[in-house]
N, C-alpha and C positions, 0 to 999 in steps of 0.2 A: 718147074720151069726147065726148059730144054737148054742145058748149058753147051750143047753141041751146035747151037744155032750159028749160022754164018755171021750174025751180028756180034758174036763173041770172039770172032777171029781177028787178030791184029789190033785189038782194042784195049790192050793192057795200059795201065796208067803210066805216064811218063811226063817229064817237065813240059812237053809241048801241049798236053791236053788236060793236065790236072794240077791244081794248086790247092793245098789244104786251106780250108776256110779258117781264118783267124782275124779277130778285130785288130790285131797289131798292124795289119795291112792298112787300116784306116788312118793311123797316125802317120805312117810312112808317106801315104798319098797326101794327107793335109800338109805335111812339112814340104813336100816337093811342089805342090800346086799352089798352096796358100801360106808360104812361110812367114809372111809379114802380117797376117791377120791375127788378131788377138784371140787367144785360146782360153786363158784363165785370168780372172780378176779376183783379187783378194785384198781388200783395203787399198793401199797404195801399190800393191804388187800387180803388175801386168806382164803377162808372158804370151809371146807369139807361139804359133804352132811350130815354127822352126826351133824356137827356144825349148819348148816342151819335149820335142823329139831329141834334141841334144842332151837335155837333162835326163830323160828316160834312158838313153843309151849310156850315159855316165853311170846311172844307178845300176843298170844291167852289168856293165863292166866292173864296177866296184864290187858287186856281189860275186861275179865270176872270179875275180882276183882273190876272194876269200874262200874259194872252193865251193861256192853255192851254184848249183846248176840243175840239170834235168832231174825231176823227181823230188827235189828238196822243197820244203815249205818255208816261206817267208811270211811271218805274221806282222800285222800292223795294228797298232792301237792309237787311232787318230780320230779327231773330228774332221769335218770337211775343210781341209787345208790344201794348198797346192801340192804338198808332198804326197798326200793321199791320192790325188788325181794322177800324179806321175807314177806312183807305184802300180797302178792298174796296167801300165805299159812296161815300165822298167823291170819289174819282177818277172813277168813272163818272157820278156826279151832275153833274160838270162836262162830261160828254160825252166825256171822255178815256178812254184804254184803260190798264188797270193791268198793268204788267210786273213781276211778282215775281221777283227774282233769287235764285238759289241761293247762299246765304251760304257754302257750302263750296267754291266754285270759286275759281280763282286770278284774278289781275288781268287776264291776257290774255283769258280767257273772258268776264269781266265786261265788259271794254272792247269785245269783239266784239258782245256783246248790246246795249250802249248805242249803238253805232254802227249795227248792223243794224236795231234797233228804232226808231232815230231819236228817242231819248228827249229830251223837252223839259225834263224836271225829274227829279231824283233825290232821294228821301227816304231818308236813310241813317243807320243807328245808328252811333254813334261807336265801338262795339266792332269795327267792320270798317274803321276809318279807314285802316289801312295798306294793305289791299287796294284800297280805293276810291281812295286817292290815286294809287297806281300805275296803276290803270285809267283814271282821268280824264286822265292824261298821254297816253294813247293814243286819246282821243276827239277827233274832228275837228270838233266844233262846241261852242258855248257851251251848257252845261247848268245850269239853276237847281238848286243843291244846298241842301237843307234838312236840318239835323241832328236826329236823334232822340237826346235826352239822357236815356236811361232811368235812373231812380234806382236800379234794381236791376242796372244794367249793370256790365261788368267792365273799365272803363277805355277808353282810346282818345282821339283828338283830335277837336275840333270843326272841321269843314272848310268848312261852308257859309256862305251869306249870313246866315242866322239859324237859330235852333232852331225846332222844330216848334210849340211853344206860342206863340212870337212870330209865327210864320207864320199860325197859326189866328186870332190877334188881328187880323190884317189882313182877315179874312173876315167875312161876315155870316151869323148864324144863321138869318136869314129868307130866305136865298137861294132864289129861285124856280127850282128844278131841274125837269126834265121827263123823262118816260120817253122812250126812244129812239123816233124816228120809225118805225124798222123793227126788229122784234125780232131780226133777223139782224145788226144792228150789233154790232161787236166790243165786248166788255166787258173782256176780259183777253188778254194775250199771255204765253205761257210758252215756255221754251226747254228742249230736251234738254240733257244734260250734255256733249255733244260728244265722247263716247268714240271715235267712228269718224270724226271730222272736226270741222268747225265746228258749233256748236250749231244745231239746227233750230228755227225759230219755229212755234209752234202757237197758233192763234187760237181763243178761245171767244166765242161770241155770247151776247147777253142771253137768248135763248130756251133755249139749251143750259144755261146757268148755272141758270136758273129750274127747268128740268126735272130737272137733276141734283140740285139742292137738295131738291126735292120727292121725288125718288127715294130720297134718303137717309132721309127720314122713313118712307116706305113699307117699304123693305127692312129697316130697322133696327127697325121697329114702335115708333118713338119717340113718347112721350107729350107732352102739353103741358108746357112749362117744364122740359125735361130739364136736368140739371146735367152739363156737358160738361167733362171734364178734357182740356186740349189738349196732346197729345204730338206729333202730326204737324206738321211745319213748314208754316206757311201758304204758304211759297213753293212747295210741292209741289202742283201742280194746284189752286192756290187752296185748300189744305187740303181737297181733295176737295169743295169748295163748301160746307163746313160753316159758314163765316161767315154765309152766306145762309140755310142750314138753320136755324141758331139764331135768326135774326131772324124766320123764319116761325113758330117755336114759342115765341118770347119766353123762351128758356131762357138761363141764365147760363153764360158761358164762363170757365173758369179758364185764363187764357193763361200759358203757361210758356215763357220764352225758352230754357231749356235746363236739363238736370238737373245742376246744379252744387252741390257742398256748401255749405250755409249761404246759398244765394241766396234762398231763400224761407222765410218764417216758417211755422210750423205752425199 
């Protein structure tokens, strides 16, 4: 290719002609255009897009105040609960990388992922406290542990320094986050299940997450404000990027932690 073409002259990237692709922009738009539309429903919990944006910024701010930022890994061990949805925005808003852990794996596999991914923080639902406790004994560094105390959860112990709501209270809803400097910056780290050896890490960048989220809209022919009943675990490939898809369309997500008798009201 001829790089001396006149079409290459004066066309350097600048803020007027280039913005890195990132699905974080979907949440900012949803909060600005549709702040009062419902974004998440979980039992009696209803959150608007404006509320989700504020809480995600609080999470980003709280992480940043603990020294967690660009290039750092934040692991999450949760079922489909509101905090899991918020983590898909709040963690990368801090510049960090979201590592969703497969809640069906044993302590040895979880410990490997925490070590290999060099997790600086772990947000964990008390439902998985037995597995997480055993895993943390095998982790070779200090990890900030924050508990998710889901009202619809099925028991377990609180392990962390504080619970999620208290942690959000340490953050600022006006946190000035920024899009990544490079759209190829990592937004998420996922692991295979390790059936043929140790789990393998797979990195998703902001551009890939953005395009996958938009691709969901196109291939599913999704309308504005779709009502989405969440059955796929969000730990699985970031719920196929649907947290970001729903933000793009400002549609409500019914997040279901698991199909258990009497767990959800009708």
